N, C-alpha and C positions, 0 to 999 in steps of 0.2 A: 441247194435249196436254202432260202433265207430263213434265219432263226426268227420265230414269231416274237413280236414285242410283248412285254409283260402284260399289257392290257388285252392282248389277243390270246393269251394262254387260257386254257380251261379253268374255270373257277372251281376251287376244291369244295367238296361236300363237307359241310360243317355240322357239328352236333346240334345247333339251334336252328338249322334250316327248316325243320318241321314247324317251328314257331313262326318264322319270319319269311319263309319261302315255300309255304305248303302248296301242294297240288290240289288239295281238296279240304274243305272245311265243313264240319257239322256243327250247327248251332243247337245245343241241347237246352230246351226251354224257349225255342222260337215260338212266337205267338202272333195271333191276328189282332190282339187287343191294342187299340190305339194308345200310344204313350208308354207301352211296356218296353223294358230294356230288350227283351227277346225280339220284339218286332223291330226296334231301332237298329240293333246289330245286324239282323238279317237284311234289312233294307240298305244299310250302309255297304255291306258286302256286295250287293247287287248294283247299287247306284254308282259306286266308284269303279266298277268294271273289273272286279276280281277275275283274273285270267284262268282260275281253276274252276272246280265244281263246288257248288254249295248245296248242302243237305239240311233242311229243317228237321228237327227232332222234337216231336210233341206227342205225348202218350194219348191225348184225347182228340186231336184234330188231324184228319188225314191230309188236309191241304192247308198250307200257311202261305199267305201272300201269293196265291195262285201257283204254288210249287208243291209237288208231292212231298208229304212229310212222313216220317217213320217213327214208330213208338220208341225205339231205342237205337243207339248207334250200331249195335250188333245186328239190327234188322236191315241195315243199309247194304245193298248187294255189292257196291263198289268200294275200293279202298278209301280210307279216310286218314289223312295225315294229322290234322289239327281239329280238336274239339273245343268249342267255346261254351262254357257252362254258365247258364243263367237260371239256376234252380235253387230251391230252398237249401239252406246250409246243411241240413241233415241228410240231404239226398246227394251231396257232392261226391262223397267217397264211393257210393254205389255206382254213380254215373261214370266215375273214373275207371273203376274195375271193368265195367261193361265196355267202355271205349278201348281199354287196353286189350281185352280179350278179342275185340274186333280188329286189332292191328294198328290202332292209332298210336302215334309217336309223341304227341305233345298236346298240352291243354292250356287254355286261358280261363282262369276261374274268376268270373265277375262277382259271384256271390260273396256277400260279406257276413259278419257275425262270428268271426273267429277270434284270434288272439287279441285283436284290437279292442274287443269289448270286455275282455277278462272273463272270469267265472267259467261257465260252461264252454264259452268260446275257446278258451285255452285248451280244454280237453279235446274239443273237436279238431283243433289245429294239430294236436299231437297225433290224433287218429289220421289226419290228412297226411302228415309227414310220413307215417308208417305206410300208408297206402301208396304214396309216391315212391317209396323205397321198393315196395313189392312190385309195382307196375313198371317202374323205370321211365314214366312219362316226364318229359321236361316241361315244367309248368311255370307260368306267370300268374302271380296272385297268391292267395285270394284277395278280395277287397280291392279290386282294381277296375279300370274302365276299358282295358283292352289294349290291342296293339295295332299299329298302322305301318305298312311298308309300301313305299311309293315307287319302287323300281318298276320300270315300264313293263317288264315281263311278269310282274306279280300283281301290283295294284290292289294290295290287301288292306281293307279297312275293317278289322275285326274289333270294333269299338262302338260305343254309343255316343261318340262325340258328334255335336251338331255341325261342326266344321271340319274340313279336311284340307289343310294347306296344299298348295301346288307342290309338285315334286321339286326337290332341290337338295342342297348340300348339308342341311342341319339335322342331326339326330338329337332327339329330346327324350331323356329318361326322367320320369317323375314318380316320386313315391306317393304323391297326392293325386287322386283321380280328378277331383273337382278343380284343383289348381291346374292340372294338366289340360283340362278342357278349356279353361280361361286362357291359358298360354297358347294353345293352338289357335284360338281366335286372334290373339295378338300377332302371332306369326303371319296369319292371313292379312291382317291390317298393314303390317310393315313390309309385306311382299317377300317374307322369308320362305324359301322353299324347304320342304321337309323330306328327309330320306327315310328316317325310322322314328317312330314314337312307341315307347313302351311305358305303360303305366304299371309300375313294379308292385304296388300294393304291399302286402306283408313280406314279400321276398322269401316265402317259405321254401322255394326251390331256386328259381332263377333270380339272381340279384344283379346289382349294377356292374359288378366285376365280370360276371358272365357275359353281359351284353357288350361291355367295352372290349372284351377279348374277341367277341364276334366281329366288332367293328374294325378290328385290326385288318380284316380281310375285305373290307367294304371299300370299293372305289368311288362310290357316289358321295359318301360323307366327307365333309371338310372340317366341320366343327361339331363338338358334342356338348350339349347342355344338360346339366344335372340339377334336379331339385331333390335334395336328400334330407331326411329326418334322422335316419340311422344307417348303419353300415351292415349289410347282410353278412359280409365276410371281411372284417376289417384288416386281418393279417394279409389277405390276398390282394386287397384293393390297391395298395401302393405299388405292388409288382406290376399289375396290369395297367394301372393308370400311367406309370412312368413309360411303359412301352408305347401306349397309345399317344401320349403327349409328344413323343418323338416324331409321330406321324401327323398329328393334328391337334389343335388346341382343345382343351376341356375347360368349360366355364361352369362354375358350380355355385348354387345358393344352398348353403347348409343351414337348415333351420334348427332352432333350439339353442341359440347362443346364450340366452339367459336361463336362470333356474326355472322361471315360469314357462319359457318356451320349451325347455327340456321336458318338463312335466307334461306339457300339452303334446309334445311329440310322442312321449311314451303312451299317453292315452289314445293317440291316433293310430299308431302302428304296433303298439305292444312291444317295442324294442327300445332299449336305452340308447340315447344319443351319445355319440363320442364327445369327450371333453373338448372344450374349445382350444385349449393349448395344444392338445394332440392333433386336432383336425387342422389347425393352422400350420403346424410343423409338417404334417403329412402332405398337405396340399402343396406347400412350397417345395418340398423335396421332390414331388412328382410332377411339378410343372403345371398343376391345376390352378386356374385363375379363379380365386374365390371372390365373389361379389356379395354385397350385403342385401340387395333388394332385387326384386323381379325387374324393375325398370333398368337397373344396371346390367342384369343378365342380357336383356335385349339390346341395350346400347352396345355392349361388347360383341354380342353375336352378330349383329348387323355388319359390323366392320370386319370381323374375322372371316365371315363367310363369303365376303365379296372382294376383299382387298388382298394384294400380295403381302408376303412376309415383310415386316418392317426391318430395315437394315441398320437403323440407328435411331437415336432419340431426337434428331434435329427436325423441327417443325417450322414451316413457313405458313403464315396466316395472311390471307387475302380477304379484305373486307371493304364494304362501302360505308361503314360507320365506325368511328373511332372507339366509342364506348364498348361495344361488343368485342372489338379487337383486343382492347385492354383486358377485358374479362377472360378472353380465351388465353391470352399470354399468361395471366396470373394462374389460371387453372392448369395450364401446361407445366408451369414451374412447380406447382404443388404435386404434380404426378411424376416429377423427376425428368420431364422433357426439357429440351433446350430450344430457345428461340434464337437462332444464329443470325449474324449479319449476312446479308446477301453478298455474293461475290461481286467485285467492282464491275466485271464485264456484264453481269446481269442488270445492274442499275443503269449502266450506260446504254444497254439495248432497250430497256423499258422506258427511259426518260422521254425520248421524242415521241413515243406512241401513246402516252398517257396525259391526262389533264395536268397542267403546270402546278395546280394546287395539290395534286396527289403526293402522298408521302411514300417514299420507296424504302424507308427503313422498315424492317420486319417488326411488327405487322405492317403489311403493305395496305395503306388506306387509299382507296380509289376515289373517295368522296361520294356523296349521295347521288350525284347525277350520273355516275358510271353505269353504262349499259353493257350489252352483250359483247361488243367489240373490245371494250376495256377489260372485261373479265377474261375473255379468251386470251388476250395478249399477256395479261399479268399471270394467269394460272399457267399458261404454257411456259412463260419465262422462269417462274420459280420452280416448276417441275424439272426444268433442265439445269437448274443451279447445282453445282457440285457440293455446296454446303448444306443442301436440303435432302432429308430422308423421306419426308411426308408433307402433305399440304392440306390445310384446312381452309375451305372457302366459307365466308359468311356473307349472307345477303339479307338485308332488311328492306323489303319492297317499298320504295317510295312511290308517291302518286304518279310520277312521270316515267317510271320504268316498269315494263311488263316482265314478270318473273319467268314466263315461259321461254323467251329467247335467251335470257341469262342462263337458265338451266341447260339449254341446248349448247350454249357456248362453253360452259364448264365441261360438258361431256366431250365436245370436240377437242378441247385442250387436254383432257385426260388421255385421250386416245394417242397423243403424241408421246406419252411416257407411261405406258400401262404397267411398268415394273415398279412404280412408286405408289404407295397408298395415297388415296385422295378421299377425304371426307368433306361433307358439306353441312352447313347450318343455314336453314331458311327460317328466319325469326318472325314468322307470321303464319297464322292459319286462317287468314281472311279468304274471301271467296276466290281471289286470284291465285293465291300461293299453292293450293293443292295440285294444280296442274304442273307447276314447276317441280314440286316434290316428287310427283309420280314419274316425270321424265328422268329425274336423277335415279330414283329407285329402280326403274325399269332398265337403266343403263348399268346397274350394279354399283352405284355410288350412294352410300347410306346418307340420308338427309335427316338432321336432328333439329329439334326446336330451339335448343339452347346450346351455347358454346361449351358449357360444363359437361353436357352429355357426350359431345363429340370428343372432348379432351379425355374424358374417362375412358372412352374406347381406345384412343391413341395410347394412353398410359398402359392399358392392359396389353395392347399389341406390342409395346416396347418391352414389357415384362416377359411376355412369352418369347419374343425373339431373343432376348438376353438369355433366357433359360435354355433355349435350343442351341445357342451359340457357345454355351459353357463347355469347356473341354471335359470329356468324360473321365471320371476318376473314381476308382474303386478304393474302399478302405484298405490300407496297408497295415499289417500287424507290426507294431514296433518291436525292435530287438531288445534283448536283455530281460525278458519276462521269465521269472522263476515260478513255473506253474506248480511244481512239487511243493515248494514252500507255501505258496498260496493255498494249496489244498489242505495242508496241515493247519494253517491258521483258520480256514473256514470250518474244518472239522472241530476245532477247539471252540469256536464261536457257537456252533450248533450244540455242542456238549454243554457249554455254559448257559445257553439259552439267551444270551445277549452279547453284544460286541462292546468291549471296553475300548477306551482311547488307544491303549497299547496295541490291542488286537487290530484296530482300524489302521494304525500306523504300519503294523507288520504287513497287513494285506496290501496296502497301496505301495509299500516299499518293494514287495515281491514283484509288483508290476512296473518297477522302475520309476515311480513317482517320488521325488525327493521330499523328505520330511525334516522339519526343524529339529535341532537337538533338544531332546525332551527327557525329563525324569519324573517319575511319580514318587512322592515322599509322604511320610506320615508324621513327621515331627520337624521342629525348627532346625534341629541339628542336621537332619537329613537334607533339609532345604538348603542350608548353608553349604554343605558338601556338594550338592547337586549344582548349585550356582557356580562353584569353582570348576566343576566338571564341564558344564555346557558353556561357560564363559559369560561374564557381564558385558552389556546390560542384559537383564532377564525380565521375563514376565511370569507372574504366578497367578494361578487360577484354581478354583475348586474343581475337583474331578467328581462331579455329581451326576449320576446316571439319570436321575429324575428331573434335572434342571436343564431346560432347553436353552434359555438365555441367561448365562451366568452373570452378565452385567446387571441384570435386574435386581440381583440380591447382593451386589457389591462383591461378586466372586471373581473379578478379574482386575489385576493391578499391573500396570505396564511401566516400562522404562526405569527399572530399579538398577542403579549404577554401582552400588557397593553393598557391603554386608550390612551396614547400619540401616540403609534404606530397606533392605530385604527384611531385617528383623522387625522394623516398625510396620511394614506392610503385612507380614505374615500374621502378626497379632491382630490385625483388623479383619482378617478373613473369617467367614462363618466357621464355627468350630465343629469338630466331629466328622470331618470329611477328608479324604485324601486330597493332596495338593499336587498340582502339576507345575513343574519348574521348566521353563523353556528359554532358550537363548532368544533375545529380541533382535529381529532382523529390521534394519532401518533402510529408509530410502525406497521402500517397496509400495506398490499399490495393491489394495486388497481386492481379490476377485473370489468368485465362488464357482466351483466345478461340481457337477453332480448328475444324478439320474433319478427319475421317478418312474415307476412302472404304471403305465396307463392300462386299465383292465381290458380295453379293446384293442389298442394298437401296440402294446408292448413298451419296451424301455424308451424313454425320452432323455436325451443328453441335454444338460443345461449348462449355460455359462452366463455370467453377469458380474456386476460390481458386488463385492462381498462385504464381510464384516457386518456392522449394524446398518450399512447403507442398503443392504438387500431388503431389510424390513421397512426402511423409510421410503425407498423409491421403487422397489420391485423391478429394478432394471436388469431383467434377465431375458434370455432368448433360448429357444428349444429347437432341437433337431431329432428326428427319428434315428435311433441307433441301428447299425453302427455308423459312425461318421468318418468321412475322409478328411484329408488335410484341407481340401477346399471347403468342406462343410465347416470345419473349425474356423477358418478365416472368415466365413460368412457370419458365424456366430459372433465373432469379435466386432464386426462392423455393424451388426444389427442392433446392438444395445445403444442407448442414448449416451452412455458414458465412454463411447469409443475414443473421443477426443482426449479424455483423461488418460487413457492408456497410451495414446500416441504422444502425449506430452504437451502441456500447456504452460505458458508463461516461463519459458526457458527450461522446463523440466524435461529430462531425456525420456524417450519412449521406453516402454517395457520391452523385455526380451520376448518378442512374439514367438520365436522359434521354441523357447522353453515352454511357453504357455500352450502352444499348439501340441507339443509333444505330450504334455501332461494330460490334455483333453483326449488325445488319441489313446492314451493308456487307460483312462477311465472308461472309454468306449470299449476297449479290448476286455477290460475286467468284467463289465456287465454283460458283454456278449458271451464270455466264457462261463459266466455264473448266472444262469437263469433264476437261481434262488434269491438273488439280491432284489429286494423290493424297493429299497431306497438307499442311496449313498449321497453324502454331502461333504465336500471338502471346503470348509469355510472358516477362516479365509485361506485361500491359496495366495501366498505373497508373490506377486509378479515384480521382479526386480529389473532394473535396466540391464543392458548387455554387459556381461562380465560379473553380474551379481549372482546370488544363490537363491533363485526362486524355489519356493518350497511350501509344503502343506503345513499348516499350523494346527488345524483341528479336523478330525474325521468323525463323521457320524454314519452309522451303518445299521441297516435293518434287514434281516433275512426273513423271507416269508415262512421258512420252516421252523423258526425258533418258537418254542412253546410260549415264551414270555410275550410274544407279539400278539397272541390271541386276545389278551386283556387290553393291550394298547390299541388294538384295532377298534375296540368299542368305545374308547374314550373320545370326548368331544374334540380334542386336539387332532387326533390321528384319523378320525373318521371322515375327514374331508377328502374329496377326490382331487385329482391333479388339477382339474379345471377350477377348483374352488380356492386356490391359493396361488401366490405369485411364484413360489419356488417349492421344491420338495420339502415337506415338513421334517425337521430334524427328529430323529428317534433316539435310540440309546447310544450313550457315549461311554 
């Protein structure tokens, strides 16, 4: 007997099937009143051909839209899987209890007026949460527009959307109901087929992570679109998103980038938006493609839902106009794509078949008179070129050429190499162009108005393909960590209520991070002895717990080469404070290593150029902890100053092995110690190979230290991670 293929195996029953694959739906609040949400939802269920049974529920009308209605769900004689609630907010909990008692398994709450409005709404939502715990109903909403599932054996439209796109491969999760309705209309306009639409609302129960986990088992969906204002379960999101990204691309618009947007997001959903630094780091780690606008969301979705996976960054451009070809080439370069030279054999094959004035250098310019024959020859040729991973065709309809046959020619050429992505740009929306655009879209070739939109999609495809191709790597714990010593240091810090420089050095040393030779002194005599001990040249600095930037008060003096220089410098330091004497390491570049604790997503590991440069340029990058060796290498390359670390103008590169090791040890420290709210090693001196890379200053804040309570309320430390370029230094 032949083993069945994976697609032929029975589909497992999933916890959210009652929401997205119900056998019966009851609309509580169904109405005969024209324009009411209860009427629209009931009408949509019937009009879209729901394959199950629909029950109107109305306490006053025995018949709704020519269908027998029931006063309550518990009065319905047949089983009900899903209830859709369109009732006053104060009736929601009672309706849920009644539905649960009748055996319902899931609910969609359209009703609004909960957490998103504040005041009494917050209390109502707390009551709703308790009701859901008691009943066990899996629930979308409240404050949402419903759900749509287009699988042919379901055809569920439990929403009040005026449009329902054709079935297809795109799942769309939106936290905004109104925006969701507009975007469904855009999907219909662009010919994008829908697999699942979920208006998440307040995410009181089911959130984006739940739906994405559900989509892991969905064979219809190829691309997931997200509109997010907040994260219902931010600690779980990266785990689920990473697993789903391995199977299909996720494209996200995360609203609330600015302070004003974050406030608006809070007022809309009643949930704090994640800080931008954390969101960017999390999305990058999970393979989520973040875009800034709704236009970009659809530009990228149209390509990812129709095209094969991109195997490389090399793009060939075929155009009938030089200017748009140049714009496309520039836009490709800005997205990290490559415009390669065509293989000699490709040029030799194309030359006799094209106009003598045509340029065969990439971009291939067919000139304005090129018609369908020239386009078919050129596109077929560049698709077959071994130097090309994807093709972008550009057509500006001249008076003498009909767009329709050109579009048909592009489709025929694509069919000769369906394994390579092909995007098109028809730069006209005149009365003739839409026919050509429709031919392309119907054939699964996205057609864009401008080259920049197409290259934006290609750039996202390349980013996703590169993420998918990355070798999988788990964080490896470095050797040589003395956890017992670290525990003693942390206990002393908690006892003292703050972390001294000495304690910070002890802690990172316990984790194997090298520190510069350092002594803390209280007099000139002690300073002279310490300098002899650590070795000239030395640096002296005030050890001031309340001073974040010692250079601002003249508290740091460098490159003291003998005792006489040390004496003169010591006398210039601010009086009445302990002094730190350190050996001065030369030939190193200053970097910063650290961690800040995001309230939603947890610890973020940071790397960048250090010293005063971090304040001047903010050249830092973040990753969600814990980090792997590959993550560390990506942090190195993401900062603008990467070339400085690699060495410029004859300078040798830093010892990246030592730098990577130190970063992995910081990651291990914060993973082992959830109590660490912030840690900053600045500067960490990165020396060339053979040098002694080491930490020069360590600042540490524990969440449990009583002294931090006052610090938390100060203007300096009250900023969130998203409000600053790097973790705010705390106590030293």
